[in-house]
C-alpha positions as CSV (number, residue, x, y, z in Angstrom):
1,M,-53.0,122.2,83.6
2,R,-53.7,125.1,81.4
3,D,-52.4,128.6,81.3
4,N,-54.7,131.4,82.5
5,G,-52.8,134.5,81.7
6,K,-49.8,134.6,84.0
7,V,-51.3,132.2,86.5
8,S,-51.5,128.4,85.9
9,D,-54.9,126.8,86.4
10,S,-55.2,123.2,87.6
11,T,-58.6,122.6,85.9
12,P,-58.4,120.4,82.8
13,A,-58.7,122.2,79.4
14,G,-62.1,120.6,78.7
15,D,-63.5,122.0,82.0
16,A,-62.5,125.6,81.2
17,A,-64.3,128.4,83.0
18,P,-67.1,130.1,80.9
19,Q,-65.7,133.0,78.8
20,R,-66.9,136.6,79.1
21,P,-69.4,137.7,76.5
22,A,-68.1,139.7,73.6
23,A,-67.5,143.4,74.3
24,Q,-70.3,145.8,73.3
25,P,-69.4,149.1,71.8
26,A,-69.3,152.0,74.2
27,Q,-72.6,153.6,72.8
28,Q,-74.7,150.5,73.3
29,R,-73.4,149.5,76.8
30,P,-75.9,150.1,79.6
31,A,-75.0,152.9,82.0
32,A,-74.9,151.0,85.4
33,Q,-75.8,147.4,85.8
34,P,-74.5,145.3,88.7
35,A,-72.3,142.4,87.7
36,P,-74.1,139.1,87.8
37,Q,-73.3,137.0,90.9
38,Q,-71.8,133.6,89.9
39,A,-71.7,130.7,92.3
40,Q,-68.0,130.1,93.1
41,P,-67.1,126.5,93.7
42,Q,-65.6,125.9,97.1
43,A,-61.8,126.0,96.8
44,Q,-59.9,123.2,98.5
45,P,-56.7,124.2,100.3
46,E,-53.4,123.2,98.6
47,Q,-49.9,122.7,100.0
48,V,-47.5,125.3,98.7
49,T,-43.8,125.9,99.4
50,V,-42.7,129.5,100.0
51,R,-39.1,130.5,100.1
52,R,-37.0,133.6,99.3
53,A,-34.7,132.6,96.4
54,P,-31.8,134.7,95.2
55,K,-31.7,135.9,91.6
56,I,-28.6,134.1,90.3
57,P,-28.3,136.4,87.1
58,A,-27.8,139.4,89.5
59,F,-25.0,137.6,91.3
60,I,-23.4,136.8,87.9
61,A,-23.6,140.4,86.7
62,V,-22.2,141.8,90.0
63,G,-19.4,139.2,89.9
64,A,-18.5,140.3,86.4
65,V,-18.4,144.0,87.3
66,L,-16.3,143.3,90.5
67,G,-14.0,141.1,88.5
68,F,-13.4,143.9,86.0
69,F,-12.7,146.4,88.8
70,A,-10.3,143.9,90.5
71,T,-8.5,143.5,87.2
72,L,-8.2,147.3,86.8
73,I,-6.8,147.6,90.3
74,V,-4.3,144.7,90.0
75,T,-3.2,145.9,86.6
76,G,-2.6,149.4,87.9
77,L,-0.3,148.1,90.7
78,F,2.3,147.1,88.2
79,P,4.2,149.3,85.6
80,A,2.8,149.0,82.1
81,D,5.0,148.3,79.1
82,E,5.2,151.4,76.9
83,N,5.0,149.3,73.7
84,V,1.7,147.7,74.8
85,G,0.0,150.4,76.8
86,F,-2.2,150.3,80.0
87,A,-5.6,150.0,78.2
88,T,-4.4,147.0,76.3
89,L,-3.2,145.2,79.4
90,V,-6.5,145.9,81.2
91,A,-8.5,144.7,78.3
92,Y,-6.4,141.5,78.1
93,F,-6.4,140.7,81.8
94,S,-10.1,141.6,82.2
95,I,-10.9,138.5,80.2
96,Y,-9.5,136.5,83.1
97,G,-10.9,138.8,85.8
98,I,-14.4,138.9,84.5
99,T,-14.5,135.2,84.0
100,I,-13.3,134.6,87.6
101,G,-15.8,137.1,88.9
102,V,-18.7,135.5,87.0
103,L,-17.7,132.1,88.3
104,I,-17.5,133.3,91.9
105,G,-20.8,135.1,91.6
106,A,-22.5,132.0,90.2
107,I,-21.1,129.8,92.9
108,L,-22.2,132.2,95.6
109,G,-25.7,132.5,94.1
110,V,-26.1,128.7,94.0
111,I,-24.9,128.3,97.6
112,L,-27.4,130.9,98.7
113,D,-30.1,129.2,96.7
114,R,-29.4,125.9,98.4
115,R,-29.4,127.6,101.7
116,S,-32.8,129.2,101.0
117,R,-34.3,125.7,100.3
118,K,-33.5,124.7,103.8
119,R,-35.5,127.7,105.1
120,A,-38.5,127.0,102.9
121,R,-41.9,126.9,104.6
122,T,-44.9,124.8,103.6
123,L,-48.2,126.6,103.9
124,Q,-51.9,126.1,103.1
125,A,-53.3,128.2,100.2
126,E,-56.6,128.4,98.5
127,R,-56.9,129.2,94.8
128,E,-59.3,132.2,94.1
129,T,-60.5,133.4,90.8
130,V,-61.2,137.0,90.5
131,D,-63.1,138.3,87.4
132,P,-63.4,142.1,87.8
133,A,-66.3,144.0,86.2
134,P,-65.3,146.1,83.2
135,V,-64.6,149.7,84.0
136,E,-66.0,152.5,81.8
137,G,-63.3,153.5,79.3
138,E,-61.3,150.2,79.7
139,L,-60.3,148.3,76.6
140,E,-61.8,144.8,76.5
141,Q,-60.4,141.9,74.5
């Protein structure tokens, strides 16, 4: 397989699709010529699996924030030592609260990811290559 921009292509690297001709400067480009029609090979349907998967980093981030707020609330329920101070206690105990929140968020994300695999559907799909005609004023590579 080779990489075709952001879409992977299953054709071997030796059978690469023909490249576009080099870009002409804007002054020399003809005004309006229709794009040449190329014969597209018939695409064969492929089996693809479609599922809605959760974004685990989002669960981890939300777990960290909720862990910090839980630490803030629990620390506020007890009287703070005047020698240490409230902010120092929150900072110290937030190490534990954020760690526990990240752990719970990651576990919840993995559980939901496993659950989404059970609801995955297998569908038929055809690969289609689209090569748009250049637009006037568009930068070409």
